[in-house]
N, C-alpha and C positions, 0 to 999 in steps of 0.2 A: 482404243475406236476404231471400228471395222470401218471400211471403206468401201465394204458390196452394196450393191444399189439393188434392192427388193423390185422384181419384178412379176407380173402379173402371172399369173398358172396359165398352164396353155392350155387351150381353149378343145375341148372333144370334137371328133372331127363334124361331125354333124351341125353342130353349134359353130364350127367354125366355116362352114359349106354356105348355112344358110345367111350367115353375118356378111360374108365375100359378095354373095349374090345380092343383097340389098346394098350395100356398099357402092358395087360394080356399078347397080342403075339409079342412085339416089341423084349424084351429081348435085345441079342447083335447083331441084325439086322442091315444092315448099312441102309434099304430102306424097307419099309411099304406102298403099296399102297391100300387106303381103297376105296371104292366106297358108296357112298348114293346116293339112286333111289328112285324115287317116281314120281307120275304125278305131270303136270304143277299147281303150286300154294301150295303146300304139305309143303313146309318149308324149302327144301334143301338148298339153299343159307344160309339162316339164321341159318341153324344146323350145316353147315360143318367151317361155317367162325367163330362160338364161341367154335368147337372143335379146330380148328386150335390156337384160341384165348387163349385156355387154355392149349395144348400144349407148347408152345411157352413162356408162364408164367411160364413154368415147366422146362422150358431150354433143349426143345425137339425140333429141327430145321423140320417145316411145313408149307405147302404149302397148298392151295384151288385152284385145276383145275377143270377149268369149261368144261363140254363139248358143250356148247352155241357157241365157235369157230367154230364149226365145221358146221354150217349153210350154205347152198349152197349161192352165193350171190343172189340177186332179179331178175337179170340179166336172170341168168342159169334159174332160177325157171319160171320166165316168158316163158321160151323158151320150156320148158317142160311141160306147164301149171299146174305147181305144187304151182304156187304163191299163188294162197285159201286154200295150205293146208299145209304155212309153219309152221313149227316145229312137222308135222309128221315125222317116222322115214325115211321114201325115201329120206326127205328134206334136211340131212346132209350126207357130206364126211363120212360115217362110218366107211370105210376100212381105211381111212386116220384117224380117231381117233384111232382105233385098232393097228396100227401101230405106234402112237405117243404113244399108252400106255406101249405097248410092248419094247419101247423106254426108256421112264421112266421107267421101270422094271428091267433093267441092270445097272441104273444107274453107269453107266461110263463114262459116257458124258453129258454137259451140253446140254440141250434141251430148245428149244425155241417153248414158245405154244402161239397159237393163243387166243383172248378173244373177246366180244360180247357188242358192244354199241347198249342198247335195245333202248335208245331216237331215233339213229338214222336207226335200224333195220337193222344195218350193221356188217358181223363179221371184226375183227381186225386184220392182221397178225402181228409177231412177237412182240405182244403183253405186254408178260411177260417171264421170264427166270426162268426154275428150273434148280438149281445149283447141282454139282455131292454130294455135302455136307447136302442137306437136305433128313431128314432119312423119313421122312410122307408124304404122299400126299394124299390130301384128296380129293376124285375128286365127283363131282357132279353134274346130269344129269337125263334126262327123263329115257334114255334107257339102265342105266347099265346093266341093269338084264332084258333084254327084250328079250323073247324066240323065234327070229328070226334068220337070217341069214342075214348079219354077226354079227348082233348083240353080237350072245351069242357067239361068240369069244374070247367074254371080259371074260365070267365066269372064265376060269383057271388063270386071271392074277391078279383079287384081293386076297389080303392077309386077306380081312375083308370084307364082303359086310351088307349093313345097308337097308333097305327096308322103307320107309314111307307110312304107311296106313292111307289115309284120307279118310274118304265116299264123295260119288258124289254132295250130297248137300251144303255139305261146300267146296268143289271146285268149286261149282258153284260158290257160291257167292264170294270167293276170285279172284277168275277169271275178275267178270263182276267188281270189285271193283279195280283189277287192272287196266283194261281197261280206265275206269274212271278216276282214276291217272293220264294218258296219255293223259288228254285230251277228249277224247271221248264224246259223250252223250248218257247217259243211253241206249236211242234204237240201238246205235250203238255199245255199251261195250257189250250190252245183246247178240247181232247177232256174234259178234267177238268171244265171250265164246263158245255160242252154235253150232258154225257151224264149229269151228276149233279145240277150245283147247276142249272141251269135249268130242269130238269124241278120239281127243289124248289120253287123260286122260282115259276112257275106254279101249282104247288098251295097256296101260300101266297097269291095274288095269288086265285084260283080261290074260295077256300071263307074267305073271312076273315067272322069275325063283327062287327057295327058297332062301333067305338069312340067315347070320348069324345071325344078330340081325333085329326084326321086331317092328318097335315103331307103335304104333297104338293110334287114337286120333289126338288133335289137337297141333299142333306148331306154331308158332309165322310165319310171310312171311316178 
């Protein structure tokens, strides 16, 4: 019989840095809202999920809250001539998102939140629930630190902000790979990335507010 004690696998540097930032600030507060912001395909979702997994394993109730549930429906985008720019700041219900984050910050009520089905390219109302006993909300999205109205109204609502800094060449490769994974042919995948995703990424990079933690380099997606 072995007397070896199993130990958790070491955390990657980025996850460890964010988890440390959260635990350093959490203290006895009943709720903390963490923003993980960055350009499309920078690794936000992967990092947010990893952070929540670690916190949960340590007995801290935590959930991921995605921004993408506030995409405007394609029907509305078509009516406004914005369908080709889906994913740009103006194609979201930004004020609705700000209102939801404000409600979540109060922690006094259960909040039903929307989600997004990427395979069907639609938002899903009532996709999840954040209970009153959830202590850490890890919010992930492109425009959480975006320095334009109404998005900049979010900045005071974050207890900890994280920005992922990935270079444009790597973002381009990842975005093309993303569309290839959804069945687009190479030319169509490249056109989709270059006509919409990369311009959105440049806006994120050019108009980002300061963050408490900046993570540079490559993260998995």
